[in-house]
N, C-alpha and C positions, 0 to 999 in steps of 0.2 A: 526706691526706683530700681527697676530691674535693668540689667545690662542689655544693650541692644544686641541683636543677633550678629555674630561675626560673619555668617553666611546666611543670606535670605534669598531663597529661590521661589518665584511665584509664577505659576501657570506656564511653565517652560515647555515649549514645543520645538523639536528639532527633527528635520528630515534630510535624507540624502536622496534627492530626486523624489521618486514615489514611495520610498521606504521611510516610514515615520518611526523614528527611533525613540523619541521622547514625546509623551502624549499628556501634557498638562501636569508637570511635576511641581509640587509644592513641598518645600523643606526648609527648616531653619536649624542652624547650628549655633549654639550659644557659646559665650566666652568660656574657655577651659573645658568644653564638652568634647567627648570622643563619640563620634557618630560612625558606626560601621554599616556599610551598604553591602548587602548580600543578595543573591538571586542567581538564576540560571544564566549561562552564557547567552549573549545576545539580548539581555533584558534592558540594556541601556545604561548600565552602571558606569562604565568607563567614559562613555560619551557625556554623561552628567558631570563627572568629575572634570573632564577636559573643558567643558563649558565654563566651569568655575575659575579657570585660569586664562580664559580667552583663547584657548587653543582650538576650540570649536565655537562656531557662532550659531546660537539658537535663533530661529526665525521669529518666534513669538515668546512673550513673557519677559520677566526681568530677573536679574541677578544683582544683589548687592553684596559686596565683600568689604569687610572692615569699615562699614558705614558709607562706602562709595558705590555708586551705580556703575556696574561693569557693562551690562548688556540691557538694552531696553528695546524690545520689539524689533530685533534684527539689526540694531545699531550698537556698535561697540565703542568703548572709549577711544579717543585719538591715541596714536601710537606712543607719544611721549608720556601721556597720563597712564596708559596701559602698562608701560614698562615700569613706571614709578609704583603702580599698584602691585605689580608682580614681585617687587622686592619684599612686599609684605606677605606674599603667599608662596611658601615653599612647596615644591612638587617633586615627588619621588616616583619614578616610572618603573615598569617591569624590567626594562632593559638597561638600567644603570646610566647610559649616556655620558660616561666619563670621557675626557679628552685623552686619547691614547698616547699623545706625544708629550704630555705633562706628567710629572711625578704626582703621587698622591697628595702631597702637601700643596703643590701648585694647583691641582684641581680644586682644592678647597679654598685656596687663597685668591683665585682669579676673580671671583665675584666681589669680595670686599674691596679689592684693588681697583677694578674697572668700574664698578657700579656704585660703590659706597665711598670712593675717594680716599681709602686708607693708604698710608705709605707701606712699603714692603715689610718693615719691622712690625707694624701694628697688625697687618694681615697675617703674617706668619705666626705671631703670638696667639691671635684668635684661632687660627686654624689648628695649631698644635693642641690648644685646649680642647677643641672639638674632636680631634682625632683621639685624644685621651678619653673623652666621653664615650666614644663608640668603640673603644678598646683596640685602637690601631696606631698608637704612638710609634711603635717600632717599624711601621710600614711607611713612614712619612716620605722617605726618599725612594720608595719602590715605584715601578711603573705599573699601570693598571693591568697590563698583560700578565704580570706575575701573580696576580691576586686570584683567590677563589671567588666564586659568584657571591657568596655571603659577604666577603670582605669588600668587594666592589660596591655592593648595595649599601654597606655601612659607610663607605666613603661618600656615596651619593647623598645619604642622609646628612652627613657632616657638611657637605657642600651646600645643601639647602639651608641648614641651620646657620651657616656663615653669614647669610643675609639678615639674620635675626628677624625671621618672619613672625607675624602674629597668628598665622594659620598655616597648618601643614596638610597637604593633600597627598594621599598615598594611593597609587593605582596598581593594585595587585602586586605589591612590592616583593612578594616571595614566590610568585608563580613560575619564575624562570630558574629557581634554585633547586639543587638536589635536596631531597628531604632532610638530610642530616645537617644542612646549612640554614634551614629555615629558622631554627630557634635563636640563632645569634642575631638575626635581624629583628625578630619579634621582641627580643629582650631590650633592644635599643628603643623600639617603639613604645614598649611598656614604660620604660624610664621617662620618656617624653610625656606620656600621658599622666604619670604620677607627678611630674613637675608642673602640670597645669596647661600644657600646650593644647590649643584648640586644634582638633584633628578630624578630618573626614577621610575614612579609609574604605576603599573597595578591596575586598579580600574573600578568599575561599577558606581562610583559616578560622574555623568555627570556634576553636579553643580561645583564640584571641578575642573574638567577638563576645563570647560568654564572660570572659574574665575582665576585659578592659572597657567595653562599650558602656556609655551612659544610655545610648539608644541604638537599637538595631533597626535598620530600615530594610525592608524586603521589596525588591523590584521584580516585576515580571511584565513582559510585553510593553516596555516603555512607561510603565506606571508604578507608583508606590502602592503596593497592595495592602501593606500594614507596616506600622512602626510602633515600637514599644520598648520597654526595658528588656534586657536579655532573658530574665526569668520568665517573662510572659511569652516571648517569641519562641524560645526553645522548649518550654514545657506546656504552654497553653496557647498555641497559635490559633487565631480565629479563622484563617483562610485555609481551605483545602489545598490550594496551590503551595502555600508555605509549608504545610505538613508534608506534602509530596517531595518538595525540594529538600527539606531537612532530612527526610528519611533516606533519600538518595545519597546525600553527601556525608551523612553520619554513619551509614551502614558499614563503611570500611574503616572507621576509627577503632583503634584498639581499646578494649575496656581498661579502665584505670586499675593499676595493680595495688 
């Protein structure tokens, strides 16, 4: 018996007024699978990801997360159930969203304490372990304002992991970072992928997609225009729009030495 999909999206439609952003998207992400979503800006990638956490409400179609119906034809889970489901779905944004008045350790520990009912000692022990995992043990007592962008994003990943989610969603997690800081965030994401975390990643980092994705999904104009293993997408794409997009984003990449 195969594992049920951790994320199952069926015929999803999302509009803002007359602007139709998602036009009948179908996608499944299986247990321990890394699915990377790529495509030009405005293609609907981030909106699709935000729908998977209930941050955006799709008007048509269904989304099932961790075996539970999140959205069905414009109706979302009641708030109590939605909040319970969100504890199973970690999300990392472009803009870190750390609490500026809390230390790094407090930022990571606040979720386990308030939402998982851990006492202070348990939450601190869990958080210190996660900060070690993302290479930031020495920054536990630092304030977010003193961190680099890459460090902030690694704290944000640790904070999401503190809820012990079954699924992690990444919305262009490196797009706000200086180029020299991108690698430290991607290395943490690679570690999670190797440990078997189910991940759906919207990114412009083609190297990560090539190396870590089990499946690369290409979006354009609110639709998935093709989805396949990285080898096929990057070397033998079927769609002309995929070829044009990859040609544009890869032309500036430095050749491997």
